[in-house]
C-alpha positions as a Markdown table, in Angstrom:
| # | Residue | x | y | z |
|---|---|---|---|---|
| 1 | Met | -130.6 | 209.0 | 22.7 |
| 2 | Gly | -126.9 | 208.8 | 22.2 |
| 3 | Glu | -124.3 | 206.4 | 23.6 |
| 4 | Arg | -124.8 | 205.6 | 27.2 |
| 5 | Met | -122.1 | 207.6 | 29.2 |
| 6 | Arg | -121.0 | 207.5 | 32.9 |
| 7 | Pro | -119.1 | 209.7 | 34.9 |
| 8 | Ala | -115.4 | 209.6 | 34.7 |
| 9 | Gly | -115.0 | 210.4 | 38.5 |
| 10 | Tyr | -116.2 | 212.7 | 41.1 |
| 11 | Gly | -117.1 | 216.3 | 40.3 |
| 12 | Thr | -118.0 | 219.4 | 41.8 |
| 13 | Gly | -119.3 | 223.0 | 41.1 |
| 14 | Glu | -120.6 | 226.0 | 42.8 |
| 15 | Tyr | -123.0 | 228.6 | 41.7 |
| 16 | Glu | -124.2 | 231.6 | 43.4 |
| 17 | Glu | -127.5 | 233.7 | 43.1 |
| 18 | Lys | -128.6 | 236.6 | 45.1 |
| 19 | Arg | -126.4 | 235.4 | 48.1 |
| 20 | Ser | -127.7 | 231.9 | 47.9 |
| 21 | Arg | -124.9 | 229.3 | 47.3 |
| 22 | Phe | -125.5 | 226.2 | 45.4 |
| 23 | Ile | -123.1 | 223.5 | 45.8 |
| 24 | Gly | -123.2 | 220.7 | 43.0 |
| 25 | Glu | -121.7 | 217.3 | 43.5 |
| 26 | Leu | -121.6 | 214.4 | 41.2 |
| 27 | Phe | -120.7 | 210.9 | 42.1 |
| 28 | Pro | -120.5 | 207.7 | 40.0 |
| 29 | Val | -122.6 | 205.0 | 41.7 |
| 30 | Ser | -123.2 | 201.3 | 41.0 |
| 31 | Gly | -126.8 | 201.1 | 42.5 |
| 32 | Glu | -129.4 | 202.6 | 44.7 |
| 33 | Glu | -127.6 | 201.5 | 47.9 |
| 34 | Glu | -124.4 | 203.4 | 47.1 |
| 35 | Ala | -126.4 | 206.4 | 45.9 |
| 36 | Lys | -128.2 | 206.6 | 49.3 |
| 37 | Glu | -124.9 | 206.3 | 51.2 |
| 38 | Arg | -123.3 | 209.1 | 49.2 |
| 39 | Leu | -126.4 | 211.2 | 49.8 |
| 40 | Ala | -126.0 | 210.7 | 53.5 |
| 41 | Gln | -122.3 | 211.6 | 53.2 |
| 42 | Val | -123.2 | 215.0 | 51.6 |
| 43 | Lys | -125.8 | 215.6 | 54.4 |
| 44 | Arg | -123.3 | 215.1 | 57.1 |
| 45 | Lys | -120.8 | 217.2 | 55.3 |
| 46 | Tyr | -123.1 | 220.2 | 55.2 |
| 47 | Pro | -125.5 | 219.8 | 58.2 |
| 48 | Asp | -126.3 | 223.3 | 58.4 |
| 49 | Ala | -127.6 | 223.7 | 54.7 |
| 50 | Arg | -131.3 | 224.3 | 54.1 |
| 51 | His | -131.8 | 221.9 | 51.1 |
| 52 | His | -130.0 | 218.8 | 49.8 |
| 53 | Cys | -131.7 | 218.2 | 46.6 |
| 54 | Trp | -130.6 | 215.3 | 44.5 |
| 55 | Ala | -131.3 | 213.3 | 41.3 |
| 56 | Trp | -129.8 | 209.9 | 40.2 |
| 57 | Val | -129.9 | 207.7 | 37.1 |
| 58 | Leu | -128.9 | 204.2 | 38.0 |
| 59 | Pro | -127.0 | 201.6 | 35.8 |
| 60 | Asp | -130.5 | 199.6 | 35.5 |
| 61 | Gly | -132.1 | 202.8 | 34.0 |
| 62 | Ser | -134.2 | 203.9 | 36.9 |
| 63 | Cys | -134.3 | 207.6 | 37.7 |
| 64 | Arg | -135.3 | 209.2 | 40.9 |
| 65 | Trp | -135.0 | 212.6 | 42.3 |
| 66 | Ser | -136.1 | 215.0 | 45.3 |
| 67 | Asp | -136.7 | 218.8 | 45.5 |
| 68 | Asp | -136.1 | 218.4 | 49.5 |
| 69 | Gly | -138.5 | 221.2 | 50.4 |
| 70 | Glu | -138.0 | 223.5 | 47.5 |
| 71 | Pro | -141.2 | 224.1 | 45.3 |
| 72 | Gly | -142.1 | 221.1 | 43.4 |
| 73 | Gly | -140.2 | 220.8 | 40.1 |
| 74 | Thr | -137.6 | 223.6 | 40.6 |
| 75 | Ala | -134.8 | 221.4 | 41.7 |
| 76 | Gly | -134.6 | 217.6 | 41.4 |
| 77 | Gly | -136.5 | 217.4 | 38.1 |
| 78 | Pro | -134.2 | 219.9 | 36.3 |
| 79 | Met | -131.2 | 218.1 | 37.8 |
| 80 | Ala | -132.4 | 214.9 | 36.5 |
| 81 | Ala | -132.8 | 216.5 | 33.0 |
| 82 | Val | -129.2 | 217.6 | 33.0 |
| 83 | Leu | -128.0 | 213.9 | 33.6 |
| 84 | Lys | -130.5 | 212.5 | 31.0 |
| 85 | Gly | -129.3 | 215.1 | 28.5 |
| 86 | Ala | -125.9 | 213.9 | 28.9 |
| 87 | Asp | -127.1 | 210.3 | 28.4 |
| 88 | Leu | -125.7 | 209.5 | 31.8 |
| 89 | Thr | -126.0 | 206.5 | 33.7 |
| 90 | Gly | -124.6 | 205.2 | 37.2 |
| 91 | Ala | -124.6 | 208.8 | 38.5 |
| 92 | Leu | -125.9 | 210.7 | 41.5 |
| 93 | Cys | -126.0 | 214.5 | 41.7 |
| 94 | Val | -126.6 | 216.4 | 45.0 |
| 95 | Val | -127.0 | 220.2 | 45.0 |
| 96 | Thr | -126.7 | 221.6 | 48.6 |
| 97 | Arg | -128.4 | 225.0 | 49.0 |
| 98 | Tyr | -127.5 | 227.6 | 51.6 |
| 99 | Phe | -130.2 | 230.2 | 51.5 |
| 100 | Gly | -129.1 | 233.8 | 51.1 |
| 101 | Gly | -132.2 | 235.5 | 52.3 |
| 102 | Thr | -133.8 | 236.5 | 48.9 |
| 103 | Leu | -136.3 | 234.2 | 47.2 |
| 104 | Leu | -135.4 | 233.4 | 43.6 |
| 105 | Gly | -138.8 | 232.3 | 42.3 |
| 106 | Ser | -139.3 | 229.1 | 40.3 |
| 107 | Gly | -137.5 | 230.2 | 37.4 |
| 108 | Gly | -134.4 | 231.4 | 39.2 |
| 109 | Leu | -134.3 | 228.0 | 41.2 |
| 110 | Val | -134.6 | 225.9 | 38.0 |
| 111 | Arg | -131.7 | 227.8 | 36.6 |
| 112 | Ala | -129.6 | 227.7 | 39.7 |
| 113 | Tyr | -130.0 | 224.0 | 40.3 |
| 114 | Ser | -129.5 | 223.2 | 36.7 |
| 115 | Lys | -126.4 | 225.3 | 36.5 |
| 116 | Ala | -124.9 | 223.6 | 39.8 |
| 117 | Ala | -125.5 | 220.3 | 38.5 |
| 118 | Ala | -124.1 | 221.1 | 35.0 |
| 119 | Leu | -120.9 | 222.4 | 36.6 |
| 120 | Ala | -120.4 | 219.2 | 38.8 |
| 121 | Leu | -121.0 | 217.1 | 35.6 |
| 122 | Ala | -118.5 | 219.2 | 33.5 |
| 123 | Asp | -115.9 | 218.9 | 36.5 |
| 124 | Ala | -116.4 | 215.1 | 36.7 |
| 125 | Gly | -116.1 | 214.5 | 32.9 |
| 126 | Thr | -117.8 | 211.4 | 31.2 |
| 127 | Glu | -116.8 | 208.3 | 29.5 |
| 128 | Pro | -118.6 | 205.7 | 27.5 |
| 129 | Asp | -120.5 | 203.1 | 29.7 |
| 130 | Pro | -119.9 | 199.6 | 27.9 |
| 131 | Glu | -122.6 | 197.3 | 27.8 |
| 132 | Lys | -123.1 | 194.9 | 30.6 |
| 133 | Ala | -124.6 | 191.5 | 30.9 |
| 134 | Val | -126.3 | 190.1 | 33.9 |
| 135 | Leu | -125.7 | 186.3 | 34.4 |
| 136 | Arg | -127.1 | 183.9 | 36.9 |
| 137 | Leu | -124.7 | 181.1 | 38.0 |
| 138 | Ala | -125.5 | 178.0 | 39.9 |
| 139 | Cys | -122.6 | 176.0 | 41.3 |
| 140 | Pro | -122.1 | 173.2 | 44.0 |
| 141 | Trp | -120.8 | 174.5 | 47.3 |
| 142 | Glu | -117.2 | 173.0 | 46.8 |
| 143 | Gln | -116.8 | 175.0 | 43.6 |
| 144 | Leu | -117.8 | 178.3 | 45.1 |
| 145 | Asp | -114.3 | 179.8 | 45.7 |
| 146 | Lys | -113.3 | 178.9 | 42.0 |
| 147 | Val | -116.4 | 180.5 | 40.8 |
| 148 | His | -115.8 | 183.7 | 42.9 |
| 149 | Arg | -112.1 | 184.0 | 41.7 |
| 150 | Leu | -113.2 | 183.5 | 38.1 |
| 151 | Val | -115.9 | 186.4 | 38.6 |
| 152 | Arg | -112.9 | 188.7 | 40.0 |
| 153 | Glu | -110.5 | 187.7 | 37.3 |
| 154 | Tyr | -113.2 | 188.8 | 34.8 |
| 155 | Glu | -113.8 | 192.1 | 36.7 |
| 156 | Gly | -117.3 | 191.1 | 37.4 |
| 157 | Ala | -119.5 | 192.5 | 40.0 |
| 158 | Leu | -121.6 | 190.1 | 42.4 |
| 159 | Leu | -125.0 | 191.5 | 42.6 |
| 160 | Glu | -126.7 | 188.9 | 44.5 |
| 161 | Ser | -126.0 | 185.6 | 46.4 |
| 162 | Asp | -128.6 | 183.0 | 47.3 |
| 163 | Tyr | -127.5 | 180.3 | 49.6 |
| 164 | Glu | -130.8 | 179.1 | 50.8 |
| 165 | Ser | -132.8 | 178.1 | 47.9 |
| 166 | Asp | -131.1 | 175.1 | 46.9 |
| 167 | Pro | -129.4 | 173.1 | 49.5 |
| 168 | Glu | -126.7 | 171.5 | 47.2 |
| 169 | Arg | -125.8 | 174.6 | 45.2 |
| 170 | Ala | -125.1 | 178.4 | 45.5 |
| 171 | Val | -127.0 | 180.7 | 43.2 |
| 172 | Leu | -125.0 | 183.9 | 42.2 |
| 173 | Thr | -126.2 | 186.8 | 40.1 |
| 174 | Val | -123.1 | 188.5 | 38.6 |
| 175 | Glu | -122.8 | 191.4 | 36.1 |
| 176 | Leu | -119.7 | 191.6 | 33.7 |
| 177 | Leu | -118.8 | 193.1 | 30.3 |
| 178 | Ala | -121.1 | 191.7 | 27.6 |
| 179 | Asp | -118.3 | 191.0 | 25.3 |
| 180 | Arg | -116.7 | 188.8 | 27.8 |
| 181 | Thr | -119.7 | 186.4 | 28.4 |
| 182 | Glu | -118.6 | 183.8 | 26.0 |
| 183 | Thr | -115.1 | 183.3 | 27.2 |
| 184 | Phe | -116.4 | 183.6 | 30.7 |
| 185 | Ala | -118.9 | 180.8 | 30.1 |
| 186 | Arg | -116.0 | 178.5 | 28.8 |
| 187 | Arg | -113.7 | 179.2 | 31.6 |
| 188 | Leu | -116.5 | 178.4 | 34.1 |
| 189 | Ala | -117.2 | 175.1 | 32.5 |
| 190 | Asp | -113.4 | 174.4 | 32.5 |
| 191 | Ala | -112.8 | 175.4 | 36.1 |
| 192 | Thr | -115.7 | 173.5 | 37.5 |
| 193 | Gly | -115.8 | 170.3 | 35.3 |
| 194 | Gly | -119.0 | 171.5 | 33.9 |
| 195 | Arg | -120.8 | 171.3 | 37.3 |
| 196 | Ala | -121.6 | 175.1 | 37.4 |
| 197 | Ser | -124.5 | 176.2 | 35.0 |
| 198 | Leu | -124.8 | 179.6 | 33.6 |
| 199 | Ala | -128.1 | 181.3 | 32.2 |
| 200 | Glu | -129.2 | 184.7 | 31.7 |
| 201 | Pro | -131.8 | 185.5 | 34.6 |
């Protein structure tokens, strides 16, 4: 396995085989919720298509796919193999098929879906995915605004908020670049007078 990569942006590509059109689209995604939203957008974009096959590899390493009615193993799996072969993470690939009237057979389908996925990936481009760290912060309610501002300043992402477990403190789960955690921890202590605690979940 090589260096982890992520999509540099949105990409698309189209492949045609015996009058069947395979429209590949690749999206950067931050998690499962965003991936599902993107998939729903594609389905709305091509409501009359016969198949919307997809594969995703999320930043947490989880991978899923769907053949969406195509013979098992001929669509989503090969698309996932394209993503994994590029060491890609944080990516959703959707290939929409308009049936051309001629059956392609298993080999033809694997080739077509893989090709459409590869074209979309080539169009999107890739870039290194820097190592991230997930941190758990607990802070008194009156310090919450300061902590939110600091997370934004460090270009962190708020993954989860827990406002109910502790009556005196909010518990936040955030993600930020791993090489920024030490300076973030120091700034957090300074900004809150040491009242906010930081620990790896």
